[in-house]
SETOR-186236 format. One line per field, with one value per residue (C-alpha): x, y, z; chain; residue in three letters; residue number from 1. Coordinates in Angstrom, 1 decimal, decimal comma, padded with zeros to 4 digits, always signed. Layout:
N
east <- X | ... $
north <- Y | ... $
up <- Z | ... $
unit <- A | ... $
code <- ALA | ... $
pos <- NUM | ... $
***
This chain:
301
east <- -068,0 | -071,8 | -071,3 | -067,5 | -069,1 | -072,1 | -069,5 | -067,6 | -070,5 | -071,2 | -067,7 | -068,2 | -071,8 | -070,2 | -067,0 | -069,8 | -071,9 | -069,0 | -067,2 | -070,8 | -071,4 | -067,5 | -069,0 | -071,2 | -068,5 | -067,2 | -070,3 | -071,2 | -067,8 | -068,5 | -072,0 | -070,2 | -068,4 | -071,7 | -072,4 | -074,7 | -074,8 | -075,2 | -078,6 | -080,0 | -077,7 | -079,1 | -082,7 | -082,2 | -080,7 | -083,6 | -086,4 | -084,5 | -084,6 | -087,5 | -090,2 | -087,6 | -088,0 | -092,0 | -092,1 | -089,9 | -092,3 | -094,9 | -093,7 | -092,1 | -095,5 | -096,7 | -093,6 | -094,1 | -091,1 | -091,0 | -091,0 | -094,2 | -092,9 | -095,1 | -096,0 | -093,2 | -091,2 | -092,1 | -091,4 | -088,2 | -087,6 | -088,4 | -086,1 | -083,3 | -084,2 | -084,0 | -080,7 | -078,7 | -080,1 | -080,9 | -078,4 | -075,4 | -075,9 | -076,1 | -073,2 | -071,5 | -072,4 | -071,5 | -068,1 | -067,3 | -067,4 | -063,8 | -062,1 | -060,9 | -063,6 | -060,5 | -060,4 | -063,8 | -064,2 | -061,1 | -062,6 | -066,4 | -064,7 | -064,1 | -067,8 | -067,2 | -065,0 | -067,6 | -070,0 | -067,4 | -067,3 | -071,1 | -071,9 | -069,5 | -070,9 | -074,4 | -074,9 | -071,7 | -070,3 | -067,0 | -064,0 | -061,3 | -057,3 | -056,9 | -060,0 | -059,0 | -055,2 | -057,4 | -059,0 | -055,8 | -054,3 | -057,3 | -057,1 | -053,3 | -053,8 | -056,5 | -054,0 | -051,4 | -053,3 | -055,4 | -052,4 | -050,8 | -053,9 | -053,9 | -050,7 | -051,3 | -055,2 | -055,5 | -057,8 | -060,7 | -059,8 | -060,9 | -064,1 | -065,2 | -063,4 | -065,6 | -068,6 | -067,3 | -066,8 | -070,3 | -071,9 | -069,5 | -070,9 | -074,7 | -074,3 | -072,9 | -075,4 | -078,1 | -076,3 | -076,4 | -079,9 | -081,5 | -079,9 | -083,2 | -085,3 | -084,1 | -085,4 | -088,8 | -089,1 | -086,8 | -083,5 | -085,2 | -088,4 | -086,6 | -083,8 | -086,6 | -088,8 | -085,7 | -084,6 | -088,3 | -088,3 | -084,7 | -086,4 | -089,2 | -086,7 | -085,0 | -087,8 | -089,0 | -085,5 | -086,1 | -089,4 | -088,1 | -085,0 | -087,1 | -084,3 | -083,5 | -085,7 | -085,6 | -085,9 | -082,9 | -080,4 | -078,3 | -078,4 | -075,3 | -076,5 | -079,8 | -078,0 | -075,2 | -078,3 | -079,8 | -076,7 | -076,1 | -079,8 | -079,8 | -076,2 | -074,2 | -078,0 | -080,8 | -078,5 | -075,7 | -077,9 | -079,2 | -076,0 | -074,4 | -077,0 | -077,4 | -073,5 | -073,6 | -076,5 | -074,5 | -071,0 | -071,6 | -070,7 | -067,3 | -066,5 | -067,8 | -065,5 | -063,1 | -064,4 | -065,5 | -061,9 | -061,9 | -064,1 | -061,4 | -059,0 | -061,9 | -062,3 | -058,9 | -058,6 | -061,9 | -061,0 | -057,7 | -059,5 | -062,0 | -061,2 | -057,6 | -056,9 | -053,5 | -052,8 | -049,4 | -047,3 | -047,9 | -051,3 | -051,7 | -049,8 | -052,4 | -055,0 | -053,5 | -053,1 | -056,8 | -057,9 | -055,9 | -057,0 | -060,7 | -060,2 | -059,1 | -062,0 | -064,5 | -063,3 | -062,9 | -066,7 | -067,8 | -065,8 | -067,7 | -071,2 $
north <- -096,5 | -098,3 | -100,6 | -101,5 | -102,2 | -104,1 | -106,2 | -107,1 | -107,9 | -110,6 | -111,8 | -111,9 | -113,8 | -116,2 | -116,9 | -117,1 | -119,9 | -121,8 | -122,2 | -123,2 | -125,8 | -127,0 | -127,7 | -130,3 | -132,8 | -131,9 | -132,3 | -135,5 | -137,1 | -135,8 | -137,5 | -141,0 | -140,5 | -141,2 | -144,7 | -143,4 | -144,5 | -142,8 | -142,9 | -141,7 | -138,8 | -137,6 | -138,5 | -136,0 | -133,4 | -133,6 | -133,9 | -130,3 | -129,4 | -129,9 | -127,4 | -124,4 | -125,4 | -125,6 | -122,2 | -121,2 | -122,8 | -121,1 | -117,8 | -118,4 | -120,2 | -117,3 | -116,0 | -116,3 | -116,7 | -115,8 | -119,4 | -121,5 | -125,0 | -127,7 | -131,1 | -132,7 | -130,4 | -131,2 | -134,9 | -133,5 | -131,7 | -134,8 | -136,5 | -134,2 | -133,7 | -137,5 | -137,3 | -134,4 | -133,9 | -137,6 | -139,6 | -137,1 | -136,5 | -140,3 | -141,2 | -138,3 | -139,7 | -142,9 | -142,2 | -140,1 | -142,9 | -144,3 | -141,3 | -137,8 | -135,0 | -132,8 | -135,1 | -135,6 | -131,9 | -132,1 | -135,2 | -133,6 | -130,2 | -132,1 | -131,7 | -128,8 | -130,9 | -133,6 | -131,0 | -130,2 | -134,0 | -134,7 | -131,9 | -132,8 | -136,3 | -135,3 | -132,2 | -132,1 | -128,6 | -128,2 | -128,1 | -126,0 | -126,8 | -124,9 | -126,5 | -129,9 | -129,2 | -127,9 | -131,2 | -133,0 | -131,1 | -131,6 | -135,7 | -135,3 | -133,9 | -135,9 | -138,9 | -137,6 | -136,7 | -140,2 | -142,6 | -141,5 | -141,6 | -145,2 | -145,7 | -144,4 | -145,3 | -148,8 | -149,8 | -148,6 | -145,2 | -146,2 | -147,6 | -144,1 | -142,0 | -144,5 | -143,2 | -139,4 | -139,8 | -141,0 | -138,2 | -135,7 | -137,3 | -137,6 | -133,9 | -132,7 | -134,6 | -132,6 | -129,3 | -130,4 | -131,5 | -128,7 | -125,7 | -125,5 | -125,8 | -123,3 | -120,3 | -122,0 | -122,0 | -119,4 | -120,4 | -120,0 | -122,2 | -124,8 | -125,5 | -125,5 | -128,1 | -130,2 | -130,4 | -131,0 | -133,9 | -135,2 | -135,0 | -137,4 | -139,8 | -139,9 | -140,7 | -143,4 | -145,1 | -144,6 | -146,4 | -149,2 | -149,8 | -149,7 | -151,0 | -147,5 | -146,0 | -142,5 | -141,8 | -143,7 | -141,4 | -139,1 | -135,4 | -134,6 | -136,6 | -134,5 | -131,6 | -132,1 | -133,0 | -129,8 | -127,9 | -129,8 | -129,0 | -125,3 | -124,0 | -126,5 | -126,8 | -124,2 | -121,1 | -121,6 | -122,9 | -119,0 | -117,1 | -118,9 | -118,0 | -114,3 | -114,5 | -115,7 | -113,0 | -110,6 | -111,2 | -113,5 | -117,1 | -116,6 | -114,2 | -116,4 | -119,3 | -117,8 | -117,5 | -121,2 | -122,4 | -121,5 | -124,5 | -127,3 | -125,1 | -124,2 | -127,8 | -128,7 | -125,6 | -127,0 | -130,4 | -129,9 | -127,6 | -130,1 | -133,6 | -133,4 | -134,5 | -133,7 | -133,8 | -134,8 | -132,0 | -134,6 | -134,0 | -130,4 | -130,5 | -132,6 | -130,3 | -127,1 | -128,6 | -129,7 | -126,2 | -124,2 | -126,8 | -125,9 | -122,4 | -122,2 | -124,6 | -122,7 | -119,1 | -120,4 | -121,6 | -118,6 | -116,4 | -118,6 | -118,3 $
up <- -020,1 | -019,5 | -022,3 | -020,9 | -017,5 | -018,8 | -020,6 | -017,2 | -015,4 | -018,1 | -017,4 | -013,9 | -014,0 | -016,7 | -014,2 | -011,3 | -013,2 | -014,6 | -010,9 | -009,7 | -012,0 | -011,7 | -008,1 | -008,8 | -009,4 | -006,0 | -004,0 | -005,7 | -004,7 | -001,1 | -001,2 | -002,5 | +001,2 | +003,0 | +000,9 | -001,8 | -005,1 | -008,3 | -009,2 | -005,3 | -005,9 | -008,9 | -007,4 | -005,1 | -007,1 | -009,7 | -006,5 | -005,4 | -008,7 | -010,0 | -008,1 | -009,3 | -012,8 | -012,4 | -011,2 | -014,1 | -016,5 | -015,3 | -015,3 | -018,9 | -020,0 | -022,0 | -023,7 | -027,3 | -029,9 | -034,1 | -034,9 | -033,1 | -031,9 | -034,0 | -032,1 | -033,3 | -032,0 | -028,3 | -029,4 | -030,3 | -027,0 | -024,8 | -026,8 | -026,3 | -022,8 | -021,9 | -023,8 | -023,3 | -019,5 | -018,1 | -019,8 | -019,9 | -016,1 | -015,0 | -017,3 | -015,4 | -011,8 | -012,6 | -013,8 | -010,9 | -008,8 | -010,7 | -011,5 | -010,3 | -010,1 | -011,7 | -014,4 | -014,8 | -015,7 | -017,8 | -020,2 | -020,3 | -021,4 | -024,7 | -025,6 | -028,0 | -030,0 | -030,3 | -031,5 | -034,3 | -035,1 | -035,0 | -036,9 | -039,7 | -039,7 | -039,4 | -040,7 | -043,4 | -041,6 | -042,9 | -040,0 | -040,8 | -040,6 | -037,2 | -035,6 | -036,7 | -035,2 | -032,2 | -031,9 | -032,2 | -029,1 | -026,9 | -027,4 | -027,0 | -023,7 | -022,3 | -023,2 | -021,6 | -018,4 | -018,4 | -019,3 | -016,1 | -013,9 | -014,8 | -014,1 | -010,7 | -009,6 | -012,2 | -014,8 | -013,1 | -014,7 | -017,9 | -016,6 | -015,1 | -018,4 | -020,7 | -018,9 | -018,5 | -022,1 | -022,6 | -020,8 | -023,2 | -025,8 | -025,1 | -024,1 | -027,3 | -029,0 | -027,4 | -028,3 | -031,7 | -032,3 | -030,2 | -032,2 | -034,3 | -031,4 | -029,1 | -031,6 | -031,7 | -027,9 | -026,5 | -024,1 | -021,0 | -022,0 | -023,6 | -020,9 | -018,8 | -020,4 | -021,2 | -017,2 | -016,3 | -019,2 | -017,1 | -013,9 | -014,9 | -016,7 | -013,6 | -011,4 | -013,8 | -013,1 | -009,6 | -009,6 | -012,0 | -009,4 | -006,6 | -004,4 | -002,7 | +000,6 | -000,5 | +003,2 | +004,8 | +004,0 | +006,3 | +006,6 | +004,6 | +001,7 | +001,8 | +002,4 | -000,8 | -003,0 | -002,1 | -002,8 | -006,1 | -007,4 | -006,3 | -006,5 | -009,2 | -011,5 | -011,5 | -010,8 | -012,8 | -015,8 | -015,6 | -015,1 | -018,1 | -020,1 | -019,2 | -019,8 | -023,2 | -023,9 | -022,7 | -024,1 | -027,0 | -026,9 | -028,7 | -025,7 | -023,3 | -024,7 | -023,4 | -019,7 | -019,7 | -019,9 | -016,3 | -015,7 | -015,3 | -013,7 | -010,8 | -010,1 | -010,0 | -007,3 | -005,6 | -005,5 | -004,2 | -001,2 | -000,5 | -001,9 | -001,1 | -004,6 | -006,4 | -010,0 | -011,2 | -013,3 | -016,2 | -015,4 | -015,2 | -018,3 | -020,3 | -018,9 | -019,8 | -023,4 | -023,3 | -022,2 | -025,0 | -027,7 | -026,6 | -026,5 | -029,8 | -031,2 | -029,3 | -030,8 | -034,5 | -033,9 | -032,4 | -035,3 | -038,2 | -037,0 $
unit <- A | A | A | A | A | A | A | A | A | A | A | A | A | A | A | A | A | A | A | A | A | A | A | A | A | A | A | A | A | A | A | A | A | A | A | A | A | A | A | A | A | A | A | A | A | A | A | A | A | A | A | A | A | A | A | A | A | A | A | A | A | A | A | A | A | A | A | A | A | A | A | A | A | A | A | A | A | A | A | A | A | A | A | A | A | A | A | A | A | A | A | A | A | A | A | A | A | A | A | A | A | A | A | A | A | A | A | A | A | A | A | A | A | A | A | A | A | A | A | A | A | A | A | A | A | A | A | A | A | A | A | A | A | A | A | A | A | A | A | A | A | A | A | A | A | A | A | A | A | A | A | A | A | A | A | A | A | A | A | A | A | A | A | A | A | A | A | A | A | A | A | A | A | A | A | A | A | A | A | A | A | A | A | A | A | A | A | A | A | A | A | A | A | A | A | A | A | A | A | A | A | A | A | A | A | A | A | A | A | A | A | A | A | A | A | A | A | A | A | A | A | A | A | A | A | A | A | A | A | A | A | A | A | A | A | A | A | A | A | A | A | A | A | A | A | A | A | A | A | A | A | A | A | A | A | A | A | A | A | A | A | A | A | A | A | A | A | A | A | A | A | A | A | A | A | A | A | A | A | A | A | A | A | A | A | A | A | A | A | A | A | A | A | A | A | A | A | A | A | A | A $
code <- UNK | UNK | UNK | UNK | UNK | UNK | UNK | UNK | UNK | UNK | UNK | UNK | UNK | UNK | UNK | UNK | UNK | UNK | UNK | UNK | UNK | UNK | UNK | UNK | UNK | UNK | UNK | UNK | UNK | UNK | UNK | UNK | UNK | UNK | UNK | UNK | UNK | UNK | UNK | UNK | UNK | UNK | UNK | UNK | UNK | UNK | UNK | UNK | UNK | UNK | UNK | UNK | UNK | UNK | UNK | UNK | UNK | UNK | UNK | UNK | UNK | UNK | UNK | UNK | UNK | UNK | UNK | UNK | UNK | UNK | UNK | UNK | UNK | UNK | UNK | UNK | UNK | UNK | UNK | UNK | UNK | UNK | UNK | UNK | UNK | UNK | UNK | UNK | UNK | UNK | UNK | UNK | UNK | UNK | UNK | UNK | UNK | UNK | UNK | UNK | UNK | UNK | UNK | UNK | UNK | UNK | UNK | UNK | UNK | UNK | UNK | UNK | UNK | UNK | UNK | UNK | UNK | UNK | UNK | UNK | UNK | UNK | UNK | UNK | UNK | UNK | UNK | UNK | UNK | UNK | UNK | UNK | UNK | UNK | UNK | UNK | UNK | UNK | UNK | UNK | UNK | UNK | UNK | UNK | UNK | UNK | UNK | UNK | UNK | UNK | UNK | UNK | UNK | UNK | UNK | UNK | UNK | UNK | UNK | UNK | UNK | UNK | UNK | UNK | UNK | UNK | UNK | UNK | UNK | UNK | UNK | UNK | UNK | UNK | UNK | UNK | UNK | UNK | UNK | UNK | UNK | UNK | UNK | UNK | UNK | UNK | UNK | UNK | UNK | UNK | UNK | UNK | UNK | UNK | UNK | UNK | UNK | UNK | UNK | UNK | UNK | UNK | UNK | UNK | UNK | UNK | UNK | UNK | UNK | UNK | UNK | UNK | UNK | UNK | UNK | UNK | UNK | UNK | UNK | UNK | UNK | UNK | UNK | UNK | UNK | UNK | UNK | UNK | UNK | UNK | UNK | UNK | UNK | UNK | UNK | UNK | UNK | UNK | UNK | UNK | UNK | UNK | UNK | UNK | UNK | UNK | UNK | UNK | UNK | UNK | UNK | UNK | UNK | UNK | UNK | UNK | UNK | UNK | UNK | UNK | UNK | UNK | UNK | UNK | UNK | UNK | UNK | UNK | UNK | UNK | UNK | UNK | UNK | UNK | UNK | UNK | UNK | UNK | UNK | UNK | UNK | UNK | UNK | UNK | UNK | UNK | UNK | UNK | UNK | UNK | UNK | UNK | UNK | UNK | UNK | UNK | UNK | UNK | UNK | UNK | UNK $
pos <- 1 | 2 | 3 | 4 | 5 | 6 | 7 | 8 | 9 | 10 | 11 | 12 | 13 | 14 | 15 | 16 | 17 | 18 | 19 | 20 | 21 | 22 | 23 | 24 | 25 | 26 | 27 | 28 | 29 | 30 | 31 | 32 | 33 | 34 | 35 | 36 | 37 | 38 | 39 | 40 | 41 | 42 | 43 | 44 | 45 | 46 | 47 | 48 | 49 | 50 | 51 | 52 | 53 | 54 | 55 | 56 | 57 | 58 | 59 | 60 | 61 | 62 | 63 | 64 | 65 | 66 | 67 | 68 | 69 | 70 | 71 | 72 | 73 | 74 | 75 | 76 | 77 | 78 | 79 | 80 | 81 | 82 | 83 | 84 | 85 | 86 | 87 | 88 | 89 | 90 | 91 | 92 | 93 | 94 | 95 | 96 | 97 | 98 | 99 | 100 | 101 | 102 | 103 | 104 | 105 | 106 | 107 | 108 | 109 | 110 | 111 | 112 | 113 | 114 | 115 | 116 | 117 | 118 | 119 | 120 | 121 | 122 | 123 | 124 | 125 | 126 | 127 | 128 | 129 | 130 | 131 | 132 | 133 | 134 | 135 | 136 | 137 | 138 | 139 | 140 | 141 | 142 | 143 | 144 | 145 | 146 | 147 | 148 | 149 | 150 | 151 | 152 | 153 | 154 | 155 | 156 | 157 | 158 | 159 | 160 | 161 | 162 | 163 | 164 | 165 | 166 | 167 | 168 | 169 | 170 | 171 | 172 | 173 | 174 | 175 | 176 | 177 | 178 | 179 | 180 | 181 | 182 | 183 | 184 | 185 | 186 | 187 | 188 | 189 | 190 | 191 | 192 | 193 | 194 | 195 | 196 | 197 | 198 | 199 | 200 | 201 | 202 | 203 | 204 | 205 | 206 | 207 | 208 | 209 | 210 | 211 | 212 | 213 | 214 | 215 | 216 | 217 | 218 | 219 | 220 | 221 | 222 | 223 | 224 | 225 | 226 | 227 | 228 | 229 | 230 | 231 | 232 | 233 | 234 | 235 | 236 | 237 | 238 | 239 | 240 | 241 | 242 | 243 | 244 | 245 | 246 | 247 | 248 | 249 | 250 | 251 | 252 | 253 | 254 | 255 | 256 | 257 | 258 | 259 | 260 | 261 | 262 | 263 | 264 | 265 | 266 | 267 | 268 | 269 | 270 | 271 | 272 | 273 | 274 | 275 | 276 | 277 | 278 | 279 | 280 | 281 | 282 | 283 | 284 | 285 | 286 | 287 | 288 | 289 | 290 | 291 | 292 | 293 | 294 | 295 | 296 | 297 | 298 | 299 | 300 | 301 $
***
């Protein structure tokens, strides 16, 4: 009985983490209504996140793992922090200027298929026939949903979709490349250090641009920046890690399927977005295909 309760507790934590992650796109879109640009809201997200990750890094500073990291491992950590959290976040925030929050989540949800393709390309890992069929199914769903949105919203949808796809590719690259580093640092330390790297990258980006007055935003923008940092970044990142530890990555793959659905619901409630029946059909195909990919991947590891 205790084991069953533990499992469902892990499921609940995972669902909460996924829904909180899904709220990020909604709050970014709301912030754009106040005339803020992508780098500004990303800067606020990192500024408010930074102290939390500093504290977490300090708490876990003496935690040791079986494999001790070498100097070059720290260099790789910096690289993957730059790619996986700075670039991926920046591309995502820019893409949200041109595309619906609900479609953004559907496109980002492709990252497990990109992980498989990158593993095949660089690590020579085989893709099964079922996985290949599932990958084809997910991209068919994207084409259906995306093509219908182009007809409705115009060619800016291509630009938004391109940036969101870049975000998915860079995040997938981070997942592929960081696989051997996580055992050396531990999940919490690696995530925390990578996030700190991304914060510093955003600060440098902001200082180079030098055209944004950090104290010129409205109270609503600061409030949304804080909410994005705490409730759509810091808290869900550890909820998801805890859930995966409690229920396994393959079971979490099922839970993750709620991501696009929760974003669609939140977008309807807070942004008054509406997906057409054709777009909903495409979204269902994508979710189904990703679940097959993720479950087959979980069973093979």
